[in-house]
C-alpha positions in Angstrom: 0.3 0.2 -0.1 3.3 2.6 0.8 4.1 2.5 -2.8 2.3 3.8 -5.1 2.8 2.2 -8.8 2.2 -1.5 -7.1 -1.4 -0.1 -5.8 -2.2 1.4 -8.2 -1.1 -1.7 -10.7 -3.0 -4.0 -8.0 -6.3 -1.8 -8.1 -6.3 -2.0 -11.5 -5.9 -5.8 -11.8 -8.4 -6.4 -9.0 -10.7 -4.7 -11.1 -10.7 -6.9 -13.8 -11.0 -9.9 -10.9 -14.3 -8.7 -9.4 -16.3 -9.4 -12.0 -17.9 -12.1 -10.2 -17.4 -10.3 -6.6 -19.5 -7.9 -7.5 -23.3 -10.0 -8.3 -22.8 -10.3 -4.6 -20.3 -7.6 -3.2 -21.3 -4.4 -6.1 -18.7 -3.2 -8.4 -17.9 -0.6 -5.7 -17.5 -2.8 -2.9 -21.4 -2.0 -1.8 -23.6 -4.8 -1.8 -26.8 -4.5 -3.1 -28.4 -7.3 -0.6 -29.3 -7.0 2.8 -27.4 -9.9 3.4 -23.9 -9.2 2.1 -20.8 -7.2 3.9 -20.1 -4.8 2.1 -16.8 -4.7 1.1 -15.5 -1.1 0.4 -13.2 1.0 2.5 -12.4 -2.2 4.7 -8.7 -2.1 5.6 -6.6 -4.3 2.8 -5.0 -6.5 5.4 -8.8 -6.8 6.6 -10.0 -8.7 3.7 -7.4 -10.4 2.7 -7.1 -12.4 6.2 -10.8 -12.9 5.1 -10.0 -14.6 2.2 -7.5 -16.5 4.0 -9.7 -17.9 6.8 -12.3 -18.7 3.6 -9.9 -20.4 2.1 -8.0 -22.3 4.8 -11.5 -23.2 6.4 -10.9 -20.4 9.2 -14.6 -19.8 8.0 -17.0 -20.7 5.7 -19.1 -20.2 3.0 -19.7 -22.5 -0.1 -19.4 -19.8 -2.8 -16.1 -18.0 -0.8 -14.2 -21.2 0.2 -15.0 -22.4 -3.2 -14.0 -18.6 -4.3 -10.7 -18.6 -2.2 -9.8 -21.5 -2.7 -9.5 -21.0 -6.4 -8.2 -17.5 -6.7 -4.1 -16.9 -6.2 -2.6 -15.4 -3.6 -1.2 -12.4 -6.2 -5.3 -12.5 -7.2 -6.7 -12.1 -3.5 -3.7 -9.4 -2.6 -5.6 -7.7 -5.7 -8.7 -8.0 -5.3 -8.4 -6.8 -1.2 -6.3 -3.7 -2.4 -9.4 -3.0 -5.1 -12.2 -3.0 -2.2 -10.1 -1.3 -0.2 -9.9 1.9 -2.9 -13.4 1.9 -3.6 -16.0 4.8 -1.1 -18.5 3.4 0.9 -22.5 4.2 1.5 -24.7 4.2 4.7 -28.0 2.7 4.5 -30.6 4.7 5.1 -34.0 3.6 6.7 -32.6 2.7 9.8 -35.1 3.9 13.1 -33.4 7.1 14.0 -35.1 5.9 18.2 -33.0 2.7 18.0 -30.4 4.1 15.6 -29.5 6.1 19.0 -29.9 3.1 21.0 -27.7 1.5 19.3 -24.7 4.6 18.9 -24.9 4.3 22.9 -24.2 0.2 22.8 -21.9 0.9 20.6 -19.9 3.0 22.0 -20.2 0.9 25.6 -19.0 -2.1 22.8 -17.1 -2.3 19.9 -15.1 1.0 20.1 -12.4 0.0 21.5 -12.0 -2.7 18.2 -13.5 -1.0 15.9 -12.5 2.9 15.8 -14.8 6.0 17.4 -16.6 6.2 14.3 -16.5 2.5 12.7 -14.3 2.3 10.7 -12.2 -1.4 11.3 -8.7 -0.9 11.5 -6.3 -3.5 10.0 -7.6 -6.5 11.3 -10.5 -5.4 12.3 -13.6 -4.5 9.8 -15.4 -1.2 8.7 -18.8 -1.6 10.5 -19.7 1.7 9.1 -22.1 1.8 6.3 -23.2 -2.7 7.4 -26.5 -3.4 6.3 -27.9 -3.6 9.2 -29.0 -7.6 8.1 -25.4 -8.4 7.5 -24.9 -7.0 11.3 -28.0 -8.9 13.5 -26.6 -12.3 11.3 -22.9 -12.2 12.2 -24.3 -11.0 15.7 -25.8 -13.5 16.1 -23.8 -16.0 15.2 -21.3 -14.9 17.4 -23.4 -14.9 20.0 -23.8 -18.7 18.4 -20.2 -20.1 19.2 -18.6 -21.6 21.8 -16.1 -19.8 23.0 -13.5 -23.1 23.7 -13.8 -23.0 19.9 -12.7 -19.6 18.8 -10.3 -17.0 18.7 -13.1 -14.1 18.0 -13.0 -11.9 21.0 -16.7 -11.1 19.2 -17.6 -14.5 20.8 -17.2 -11.8 24.2 -19.1 -9.6 23.3 -21.8 -10.7 21.7 -23.1 -12.7 24.8 -23.5 -10.0 26.8 -25.9 -8.4 24.3 -29.9 -9.0 23.7 -31.6 -9.4 20.3 -32.6 -6.0 20.8 -29.0 -4.7 21.5 -28.2 -6.0 18.3 -30.8 -5.2 16.2 -29.9 -1.6 17.3 -26.3 -2.0 17.2 -27.8 -2.7 13.6 -29.7 0.1 12.5 -26.8 2.6 14.4 -23.9 1.3 11.9 -25.8 0.9 8.7 -26.4 4.6 9.2 -23.0 5.5 10.0 
């Protein structure tokens, strides 16, 4: 990322390679479906690490796991660079009262890892602008995971959230 020429070459190659990815995640990384995450403006390291997790089985999704195994190392890097350079667009339509409650919960539980504005950092995802349905599903999955079988700190965080807390955080993040 620090080398402008290499970053641009990777970006260009990634743009060529995301044709299949764009069907779900959008060509610009802004998902058109409420159950699929936005990839725009995610940190490239985070995106690349997720590819690796899908490829080696630490994360499972039929489409993503198959795709991750089919791509070369350079293709995975190029796609991560491409999507990291896109502009994220927040979604509208969240209930403002629910979103305000979600902001308080986010500030209590989430900001220390995901940043005060939910922009994420190198290995923590950007949550700002994610579809509420995707966030809710992800948090409920974390809540159901066995803490002994997972190394994610999200398992412990999600265990403390009720369904209404999860819905509020999701509403808040969707509009960020």
